N, C-alpha and C positions, 0 to 999 in steps of 0.2 A: 616502390615506396620505401623498401628497406634501405636502399642506397642513401637515403637522406638522413637516416637515423643517427649517423655520427656527426652531422653538421651542428653548428651552433644553433641553439634554440631561439636566438634573438629574433630572426626574421619570422619564423612561424608564430612566435609569441605575439609579435606586433600584428601579424595578419589575423590571428585568432581574435584579438581584442577588437580590431576593426570590424571583423565579421560579426561579432557579438553586438557591436554598436549599431550595425546596419540592420541586422535581422530583427524585426519586430520593434525597433526603437526609433526609427526615423519616419515611420508611417504615422498618420494622424489617428485620432480617436475613432471610435465606432461611428458609422455613417449617420446614426440618428442625430448627431450634433449638427450635421450639415443640413438636416431636413427640418429642424425645429424652427418654425417661422412665426409662432404666436407672439413672441416678444421682439421680433426683429426691428420694430419701429422705435423701441426704447433705446436711446443713446447709451452706449456702454463704453467704459474706459477702464479696462483691466490692465494692470501694470505688473507683469511678472519680473523676476530677477534672473540674473545669470545669462547663460548662453541658450540659444535655440538648439534643439526643440524644447529644452527644459523650461525655458521662459514661457513658451506657448502652452505647454502642458500645465504649468502653474496657473496661467490665466484661465485655461479651460476649467480647472478645478474651482477657481473663484466663480466662474460663470455657472457651473452646475449647482452651486450652493444657492443660487437665486431661483432655481426652479421650484414651482409649487409642490412638487413631489419630493423635494429634498427636505425632509422634516427637521433634521438637525439644523439646517440653515435657517429655517423659519423659527425654530426654537431660539436660536441665538438672537435673531432680529427682534423677536417679540420681547425677550428679556431686556434688550437694550431700550425698547420703547416704553417699558415699565407700565403698560396699560393692563390692569388686572382682568378686565373683561375680555380683551383680545386674547390674552393667554388662556382664559377660561374657555372661550369659544374654540380655540385651537385644540385643547385637550379633549373637550367633550365631542366636538363635531368632526375633527380631522384625524382622530385616532380610533380605530375600531375597538369595540369592547370584545374581550376574549374570555371564555370560561376559565376559571381558576383551576379546574380539574377536568378530566376527560368527560365531555358531554354533560357536565353539570356545573352549577354555580357555587356549590358548597365550598366553603373555605375562602370566600372573597375577602374576609377581614384582614388576613395577613399574607396570602399567597402571592408571590411574585414569580412569574414564569421566566422571563429573561431580563428583568430589571428595566430601568428607564432607558438604558442604552438600546435594548432590544425594541422597546416601544418606538423609539425614534428611527431605528433602522427599518422596521417592518410595518409600522403604523398599526400595530395590534397591542393591546394591553389588557391585563386583568383589572378588575375593579380597584384593587389596592395599587397597582402600578399607575393607573390613571391619577389616583389621589397623590401618590408620591411624585409623579411627574409635575403636576401643577404646584405642589408644595415646593419642589426643587426650583421651579421657575420663579415663583414668588420670592423665595429666599435669595436667589441670585439677583433679583431686581430690587432687593431691599425692602420687600413687603413682609411684615411679620406674619407668620402662618404656622399651622400645624395640622396634622391629620387627626381627625376624631371619628367616632362612630355615631351615626344617627340611628336610633333605635326605631324600627318600623315594624308594622305587622302586615298580615296578608291583605288587609283592606287597603293599606297604602299602596302596595304594589301587588295586585292579583296576578296569578300565573299567566292568564291570557294576555296581560299587558307586556310581559317580559320579552317575548320575541321581537317586539318593535324596537327594543334597545339594541338588538343585534342586526336586524334587517335594515341597516342604514347604509346604503351604498355611498361611497365618498368619491368625488371627482378630484383627483390630484393630477392635473395634466403635466406631462413632461414639457416644460416650456422655459428653459433658462433664458435669461435676458442676453441676447447676442444680436447686435445690429449687423447690417450687411457689411459695413466698413470693417468691423472687427473680424467677421467671417472671412472676408477677402484678405485681410492682413495675415490671419492665421494660415490660410492656404498658401500665401506667398512665402511666409517664413518656413513652413513645413515643406515647401517644394511643390505640393499639389494637393488637391482634394483627395480625401480617402474615398475610393470607389469600391471598397470591399462590399460584396453582395451578401445578403442573407435571405434565406428562403422563408424565414419566419419574422413577421412584423411585430416587434415588441411594443410599438405604440398603439397600433390598431390591429390586433390579431384577428384572423379569420377563424372562427370557432366552428365552422360547418363540418370540418373533418373530424373533430373530436366528438361532435354531437352524432355524426353518422356512426362512428365507432361505438359510442355508448349505446346507441339504439341496437346495433348488431349484437353486442354483448348481452344486453338485457333480453332481447328476443331469444337468444340461445340458452340462457340460464333455464335449467329444468325445474319443474315443480316449485314454482315461486312461493307456494304456501309453506314450503319447508324452510324458507329463509327466516332466520331469527335475528332481525335487525336490532341494533343498539337503540335503546329508547333515550331520547333527550329529556332531561329534567329542566323545566323552566321555573322551578320553585325558587323564588328569591330567598336568599339566606336570612330568614327571619329568626324566630326562636330567641329573640333578645340579643342576638350576636352583634347586630349593627351593620350599617352600610358605610363604607369608607367615604368620608366627606372632608373637605378642606375648610378649616376655619382660618380667617385672615382679617387683618385690621386695615381699613381703608377710610380715609376722610374722617378719622376719629370714631368710626363705628366698627363693631364686630360683624363681619359678614360671613356667608357660607357659600361653598361651591358644591352643588349636587351635580354629578357628572354623568348621569345615566338617563334620566327621563328628560327629553329635550323640552318638555312643556314647563319645567320648573325654571322660573326666572333667575337670572344671575344675582347672586348675593343672598338667595333664600334657601331654606331647607325644603325637603320634600313635604314634610308635615310641620309647617312653622307654628301651627297652633299647639301641637304637642311638644315640640322642641325638646325631645328627649335625647340628650347627648351623653356620651361616655368617652373617657380617654382611650386612644387607640393603642393596641399592643404593637410591639416592634414588627416591622415587615419581615417576612421570612422568604429568602431567596430559594428558588427551586434547588433541591439537593440531588436531583437526578444526575446520574453519572453515565458516561460512555466509556466502555472498555474495548480496546483494540488489541488483538493478539495474532501474531504471525507465527505459523508453524510450518514444518516441512516433513516429507517422507522421502526416504532414500530408496534407490533401486534395489539394493540388496535385500532389505526387509521392509517392503512398502506398507506392511500392516502397522508398523510402529510410527507414531506421530510425535515429533519433538518440537517444543516451543523454541523460537529464536528470540522473540522480543514481545513485550506487552507494555501497554501504558493505559492509564486511567485518568480521566478528567471530569470535573463537573461540567454539565452541559452549558451552564451560563458562562464558563470560561472559553468555550469553543465557538459559540455562535458568532457568525460574521467573520470567522477565522478559518484557518486551514491547518491540517496536520500532514506533514510530508513524511512519507515512508520511503526512505532511500537506503542505499547500500554503499557506504563510503569505501573507496578503494585504497585510501591512504596515500595516494599519489599527490605530489605537488603539481602546480600548474605546469612547470617546466618538464616534469617527468611525463605528464600526459601527452606532451608534444611528441615524445619518442617511444611511447609504449603502445603496443598493439593490443586490440581488444582480446585477441586470443591468448595474451599473456596474463590476463587478469584472472585471479583464482581465489583470492581471499578478500572478504568483505566484512564490514562492521555494520549491522543493521541499526537504523536510527528512526525514531518517531519524534519529529520536532514540531512543536506548536509554532505557528507563524501568523502574525497579524500586523497590519500596517500601522495600527494605533497602539500596539502593545510595547511596553518597555522591554529592553533586552534581558534584564534579570528575570522578569516575569516569564518570558519565553524559555529561558534556560532552565528555570526551576521546574517547568512543566514539559520538559523534553526527556526522552528516554533512550537508552542505548542498550544493545545486547552484546553478548560476547562475540568476538570475531568468529567467522566460520569459513570453511572452504566449500568449493562447489561439489566436493565429494560428500558433504554433510558432516565433516569433522569440525566439532565445536571446540574453541580454545578457551581455556580457563586461566585468567591472569590474576587470580585472587591471591595466590601464594607467592613465595620467593622465586619459584621456578615455574615458568609457563607450562601448561599441560595441554595436550591435544587428545581429546576423547579419553581423558584420565591418565594418559601416559606422559610422564615427566621427562625432562632432559637432565642429564648428569651435570652437576654444578662444576664449573671450571675450578680446579684446585689451585692453579697458579696463574697470575695475570700474564706471566711471560712464557706460558707453556708453549705457545706457538713458535717460539724461537728455538725450541728443541727439535723441531721437524727438519730433517735433512733431505727427505725424499717424498715426492707426491706421486700417486698413481690414481687415475680416475677412469671410470667407464660409464659412458652415457648410454642408457638402455631405454629406447622408446617403448612405452606401453601403448595403450589405446590412445589415439590422438584426442586431446593435445597433451597428455601427461608424459613427462620425462622423469625417469629415475636416474639419479646420478650417484654412483657408488664411489666413495673417496677413501683412499687408504694412505694416510700419512705415517711415516716411520721415522725413528730417530737414528742416531749414528750407530747404535747397536742392532739395528734392524727390527726393533720392537714397535708394535702399534703405539701411536700416541692418542690416547683416548681422553675425552673430557674437554676438548676445545669447544668454543662457543661459535654460534652461527656468524657472528660479526668478525671472526678471525678470517673468514673466507670472502672472496668476491667471485661471482660467476658471471660470465658473458656468453650469450648464445647468439651467434651470427652478428656480432658487433654490438648487441644490445644488452645492457645490464639486466640481470635477472633477479627477481625477488623470489627466492626459493625458500621452502620450508625445511628445516632440519628435522627429519623424522627421528633420528637417534645420533648420539655422539659416543657410542660404545657398541661393542658387538652385541646386537640385540636381535636374535632370530624372531621372525614373525611367522607364527604357525596357525593355520586355519584347520580346525577339526570339524568335519561334517559327519553326521551320523543319521542313518536312515531310521525313521520312527514308524515305518509302516508295520502292519500287523503280521506281515510275512517273515519278519525278523525272528530268529530263534529266541526262546525265552531268556537265555543267559545274556542276550544283547538287547533286551527290552527294558524300558523303565529303569528300575533300580540297578539292573544288571548292566545297562549301558552307562549309567552314571558311575558305577564302580570301575568299568573298563576305562572310561575317559579319565577318571582320577588316577588310574595306574599310568596312563600315557603322560598325563601332565607331570606327575612326580618324576618320571624317567627323564623327560625333556628338561625340567627345571633343575634337576640335579646336575646336569651337564651345562646348562645355560641358565643361570639364576635370573638373568635379566630378560629372558625370552617373554614375548607377548603372545598369549594364546587367545584365540577367539573360537567360539563354538556356534555352529549352525545346525539345527535340526532340519531334516529334509524329508520329502516324500520319495516316491519311486521314480521320479523324472530325473534319472541319473545324469544324462547328458546336459540337460538344462541347468541343473545345479552346478555341475562342473564348469560349464561355460561361464556362469556368473562368478564362480570362485576364481576362474582364470583371469578375470578382469580386476582382481584386487592386487594390492601391493605386498602380499605375503611372500615369504621365502619358501614355504612348503604348504601343500594341501594334503591333509589326511582324510580319506573318505572311507568310512566303515559302512558296508552294505552287504546284503545277501545276494545281490545281483538281479533281483526281481525288478525289471525295467519296463516302464510304460511309455517311453519315447524313443525316437530314432536319431541316429547320428547323421548330421548334415555335413558332407565333405567340404562344403564351402566355408564351414566354420573352423576348419583345422588351423588356419593361421591364427585365429583368436585363441585357440587352446594353447598353441605353441608359444604365444607371446607372454603367457603367464607363468606362474611357478610350477615346478614339477608336482605330480600327484602320487602319493602312496595309496594305492587302492587296497583296502583290507577286506579280504573275503572271509566274512564271519562264519560261513559254513564250510570253508575250505574247498569250495567248488570252483570250477573254471567256467568262464563265459567269454564269448567274443567281445562283449561290451567291456569287460575288465581289460582285455588286451588293448582295445581301441583307446580307452581312457588313459592307460599308462603310456602307450606309444605316442599319442598326440600331445602329451604334456611332458615328455621326456622323464616319465616316472617309472614306477614299478608296481607289480601286484604281489601282495604278501598273504600267505595263509595265516589267518588271525585266530585260529582255534585256541592256541596257547597264549593267554593274555600277557604273561610276563615276558615270554620270548618275543612276542609281537612288539611290545613296548621297546625292548632292547634293539630290535631290528629297525624300528622307526628312528630311534635316536642315532643309530649307526648311519642310517641314510642321511639324516640331517647333518651329521658331522662332516660328510663329504661335500656338502654345499659350502662354498666360500662365502662367509658372512662378513662383509666389510664393516669397519668400525663406524663409518659415517655414511648416512644415506640422506640425500637431499631430493626433494621432488619439486617440480615446477611445471607450469604450462608454457608451451611454445607455440607460436603461430607459424603457419606455413607447413601444411601436411604433405606437400608434394615437392619439397626442395631439400637439398642436403643441409645439414646443420653442423657447424663447427663450434665446439664448446671449449672454453678456456676457464680454468679455475686457478686463482692465485691465493697465496696466504702470506701473512705477516708483511703487509704493505708491499705486495708484489715481489717479495724476496724470492719466492719459489712459485713455479707455475706448472700446470699440466694440461694436456689437451686431449680431446676425444671427438669422434665424429659419429653421427647417426643420421638416419632418415626413417621417417614413418613408413613402414612397409605395407601397412594395412589401411585401406580407405574404409572408414566405418560407415555403413549405410544408416539412414535415419530410422529404419525399422528394426535395427539391431537391438537385441535384448540388452537392457541397461544394466550396467554393473554398479560400481561403487560411486555413484553420483546422486545428486538430489533429483528426485523424480517429480515432485510436486510441491507447490507452495499454496498455503491456505490462510485466509484472513477470517477471523471470527470477530464479529461486531456484537457487543452486548449493550442493550439499552435497558431502561426500566422495565419495559414490557416485552421485549423481543430479543432473541439470540439468532443472528443470521450468520451462516458460514458460507464463504465464497471460495471457489477454486480460483486462485490468482493466476496460476500457470501450471502446465504439465499434466501429470497423471491424476485422473479422478479416483477417489477412494472407492467409488462404486464400480470401477472397471474390473472385470474378472480376468482380463488379460494382464500379463506382467508389463511393467513400464518399459519403454523403448528409448533409444537415443533421442528421438524427436521430442519426447517429454522433457528430457534434460535440456535440449536446446531452447525450448520454450521458457523453461525456468531461467536459464542463463541470460537470455535476451531480455526477460522481464526485470531481472536484477540490474542489468545495464540501464534500463529505462526508469524504473521507479514508479511511484504512485503519489498523487496529490489528492487529499481528501478534504472536501468542503463541507462545513457544518453550518446550517442555517436554521432559523425559525421559520416563519411564514415565507420568507423570501424578501430580499431588499427591494426597495423602490428602484426604478430604472436609474435615476440620477445618482442614487447612493451606490449602485453597482458600478456605474461608469466611473465614479470617484475611486473605487477600488482599483480599477485598471490604471487610472492616472497616477495613483499613489504608487503602484507597482513600477510604472515607468519612471517616476520621479525618484524612486529608491535606488536607481542606478546612477544617480547624479554624481555621487562621490568619485566614480571612476570615469563616467561618460564625459563630463566636461573637461577634465584634464586630457583625455584622449583627443577631444576635438581641438584643444589648444596646443596639441603637439607635445604635451608632457607625458611621454610614454611611460617613464619610470613611475611617476605618480599614479598613472592609470593602473599599471600592473600591480603596484603596491596595494591600492584600494580594492582592485578586483579580487585579489587573493583573500581578502577578508570575508568574501562571500556576500550573499544577498538573499532576499526573500524570493519565494517562488509564487507564481500565479499563472492562471490560464484564463484567457478571455472567454472561453466556452462556458465558464461558470455564470457569465452574465445572463444568457438566455436560459440555460439549463436549470439554474437555481432560482429563476425569477418566480414571483408569486403567481398563483393561479389567476388567470383573467376572469373577471366577473365572479370571483369567489364569494363576494357579498353582493346580493341584489335586494330588491324590495320584498322578495318572498323566499329567499334562500340564503344560507350561510354555511360555507365550507371552509374548514381550517385544518392545519396540521397540529394535532394534539401532541405529537412527539417531535423530536429533532429531525430535520431533513438532512440526509447524508448523501452526497454525490462523490463518486470516486472516478478520477481520471487516471488511466493507466497507460504507460507507453511500453511497447515491446520493440526493442531496437533489433532490426532484422539482420544480425550478423550471420552470414551463411545462408540467409534466406533471400527471397526476391523482394520482400516487402517489410516495411516497418509498420506497426499498427498503433493507432491511438484509439482507445475505447473508453466508454463512459458507463457507469453503473449507478442506477438509483437503488439505494439500499432501503428496503421497506420498513424503516424505523419511524417514518413520518406519521403514520397512524392518522391519515386524513379521514375526517368524518364531517357529516352535515348535521346541523341542528334544525329539527322540525318536529312539531307535535305528532305528525304522521311518520312513524318510524320507517315504513317501507318507502315512502317518498324520499326520506332522507338518504336511504340506501341507494336509490336510483340516482339521486342528485349527485352523490359522491362518485358514482361511476362516471357520470357525464363530466364532472369537473376534472377528475384525475385522468381522464382520457387525453387531456391536453398534454400530459407528460409524454405519452406515446407519440403524439404529433410532433412535439419538440424533438424527440430522438430522430424521428423520420426526416426532419428538416436539416439535421446536422451530420447524420451518419448513414451511409448507404446501407449498412447491415443493421437492421432493427426489426423488432417484432411486427410492427405495422406493415412494413414492406414485405416481410416474409409471408405473412398470413393474409395479404391482400387478395381478395376474390376467392379465398379458400372457404370451403364449407366447414364450419366449426362444430366440434363435438365436445360434450362435457364428459368428465370421468365417470360419473354415475351411469350415464347412458352407455358408455363404452363397456363397462362391466356387465351391464344387463344384456348386451349383445355379444358377449365373449370376444370383444374386439381384440384384446391383447393376446388371447389364446390363438386366434385364427389369422393374425396379420403377420406377413413375412417380414415387414419392416422391424418388428419387435425382435425377431431373431437376428437380424443384421446389426442392430445397435441396441442391445439390451441395457447398456449403461443409461442411455437417455430414456427409453420407453419404460423399462421395468424399474429403474432406480429413481432417476430424477423426477420424471413425470408422475409416476404412481406413488411417490412418497407424499404427494398431496392428498392422498385418498386413504381412508381407513374405514373398514367395514362396508356396509351396503348403502350408506347414506351420508350426506354431508353433516358433519358434526360441528359442535360449537368451536372446535379448535382447528378445523380444516378449511382451507380456502377453496372456493370454487375454481376449477381449472378447465379452460377451453383450449382445444388444440385442433390441428389440421386433421380432418377425418381421413384424408387420403394418405397421410403420413409422409407426404413428399417434403414437408418442411418441419424442421425440429425447433420449434419455438411455441410459446403458449401464453395465454392470458391468465393471470392469477388475480382473483377477486376476493378481497377479505370477507370472511364469513359473516361478520356482523356490521361492517361499515360500508362495504361496497368499494373500498379503495382498490383501484385498478393499476396493475403494473404488467408490462410486457417482459417476459423472461426468455432469454436466448438459450441456445444449445448448451453453453458452458455454465448455465445457472445464474448469469448476471442479468440484472434488470436495466438494460440500457442499449447502447449501440456501439458500432465500431467502424473505423475506416482505415484503409491501408494506403501506403504510398510506396512506389517503387524506389528502392534505395541501393540495391546491389552492393551491400556491404560485405566485406570479407574479414576473416579473423585477423589478417595481417594489417588491416587499416589501423592507423593510430587513433587514439581515443578522440582527440580534438577534431581531427580531420573527418572522422566518421560522423560525429555529432553535427559537424557543419553540413554534411550532405543531407542529413535529415532536416535540418533547419531550412535548407533550400527548398525542400518539398512540402513541408508542413508550415503553413503560415498562421494558423490560429493559436498563437500563444504557446506553442510547444516549448519555446525557449524557457518558459517559466518553470518547467518541471524536470529538466534534465539535470542529473546529479553531477554536473561538472565541478561545482564548488560546494562547500558545506552550506548548511541552511542559513546561517548568519554568522557574523564575525566572531571569531575566537570563542566559540561555545564549548561546553563540555563535550559535545559530540565530536568536534574536530580534535580536541586534545586526546580524547580516549582512542579515537581511530588511529591517530599518529603514533601514540604510545604502543598500541596493539601491534601495528605493523613493525615498528622499530624493534620491539622485543622479540617477536616470534619469527619475523621474516628476514631474509637476506636483504640488505638495503644498499649494497655496493660500497659501504663505507665502514670504517672501524669505529666502534664506540668503546671508550674505556669503561671500566667497571663502575666508576662513579656515575657516569651518565646513565648507564643501564639501570643502576640502582634507583636513580632519581625517577626514571621513566616508570619503573615498576611501582614505586611509591605513588606516582601520579595516577597510574591506572587503578591502583587499589583505592585511593582516596575518592576518585571520581565514581568508581563502581559503588562504593559505600554511600556516597552522597545521593546517587540516583536511586539506590535501594530504599533510602529513607524518605523519598518524596511521596 
């Protein structure tokens, strides 16, 4: 594949666009459209525009709006009909009543949950939303109306009557008007019927599996008398506050619409004899917010967690939409054609709001960006005049023509641990003096024929020194606490006197000397200083010697003046030295003298290179190719996946905060509960997840089927701007439009975020009191045998049931939410239901009583899961008000469990990694050397369920702040293979600053 990297990108560019057009865009809509036969006799004549398949998709969208379960379509049709009673019947009888607050009706006068938009999407509305919806319809139909309060007392609506307002099942069949002729024409124009299969029937779901699971969970729950279920309040909000009612004028009379008691006739009040009315206060939209925060931990110091990006939105802004969490690589489409995955190192994190019905400015204003970061966990700060990496700045270029004074170039390419390469550059002038202060864009670097985006670590002689010091109690008093601080201060002063620009880093260590030295050897420092008494509690592994030798030399300071074999091994394997450190001043001078012997180049670039088993030829040029220098290298060490991780990101973590819950998820890599240090496998998991990204869906109750299918069609139609030019042979137009970006979507959201089946019956009512959040995550399998797509239900939904009998409500919620586990089982091979099938379940309280954790060998083999994740659900010797019930495999053969809310009975299955969902893998056999577009294409060949919608190939949408900031970040900090004059660079810095300030103000 490398041999094609120098070719013109035109051919692969066309092939890429054609591939994107074919994958997921020429198949038909979900198979339910071909099966809906209820309205097949109704003649239909839909007329779309443009080219097929876009014309057909447009017609399908028209057809879906005729379905009885498409509430917005009915809303529009009723408004056009101008029949006030028909509109009244629609709002009262076809929209479920929903409590204004959690499990109670209090606040009905003003409280809006998701607004009228949410009422039409989900078919659920608070009392005020019902009134506002009807008022809105009347106003659009030209009927004069307003919302008022009817003052009622408990005799008008007694508590025992209120449940009947909620227990009103509504039949909304999925039955779009599509006759056989239209269906046949669509099939012909699309090429064939869509025969994609699904294991879960969205139209007529079989609920036997969920009921079976619910029964098993209920039977396993211990001491049911200890359950403290949430009590439902059916007290209608009296006390003179009033019931939202619509007053309207019709046929010259003032009429009223009471929307809750179905026995009240159209046009009348609930208590027309009393007729006590008051003006309504303004409606208040739900002010609940969702906060998303992504953080990381690095292999060097995994105890420290650093935030990368965060964003906050009102829930009502998010419902029915998605938030994309992606990592922009700053590459143009053409650059992606010739860039290997293994070369990608620097990313800009983005949280972008996406909605098919949202305006671009609205989405832009509610999107967030973080500072660029490297895979080593180095965060870039672009807020000042000079970019900084982890607080370290680059020297300002003193003269715009400084590069022209260079007469000689020398470079040395030094491979570190794969894939990191350190390139030392020494430019000199005619007098043989170092030329310091050049900018990154004065240079161009090519590795094996491919342009390299390298990071300039420094542009003047800047020694990097790592000082490690043992803090164990065996250290002598003069080298403990304040004594060690004083010694380190002496060292720092000595080094900085000689090298004022030196960068010093300090690590406290324990007595695992070889382990700490191995970690230090994997850094990019020029020198390691290790102060220790020699008291060592680990052993030297000869297989690790190449890793020690690949790093900087170590000066081992014997603080007691004693000799140990371990000291000699540490010095020899790092090409270092052992010094007697009893005299502090003399020791500081000897360390500085050792540092002076190390050749410190004025320029150091670092970059990632793909191909760990092939020779590499590096060429560096300066001043528009006036001078050049070459170097060769090969990665001598093959790094095993269980190798101790050095200076790389070890784990990614997502924290989701809602009004009532804070949920933290391990996105990839190392668990903070793991007592073992991070390994290279953790880093690979992180890297491959960064390549894949995440798509987060936020819903209320869940859209009706026709509404959800409309989302998929709108996604398909959103590609029209480049899809139709491509079909018409206008490649240039297609490429131009494709570069602008597009929305992301995944058709798995249709079943997974669907509303509960039979959530409302004649004797039960179950609903989501909080926002439902589902996360789709891709892990692109670079260097692995599989790529993985996983789904996670985040337990912010707060499902609960309304029932006068609180324990019955608890049990009902278990049964209804068990459907979510069955859905996961239908779409993902790896899920809690499958893993715990036929397993004997045990609850945490019983396990503690039997000393199960103390006596079980499985706990010792995986303490992270059993002692940290699982047991974190238990406090004390009983289930408390704040602790969920937890059921798991008694034999400990499977690491998954059921989590049941302590007060509502909401049931979620939790997998080994702590996520509430499922996962599936596909064989992809991707390598670091595969270029970005080609590798994504391989994944698309294997994953057919909408994965195209979440791959971060392009920015989220056209010309957003996210794109501009990412491009500016890369251009300023990285090598881009082109020269930028000072004015362009200045403009980009200003752009980055302005964008960062704008985002901070949102």
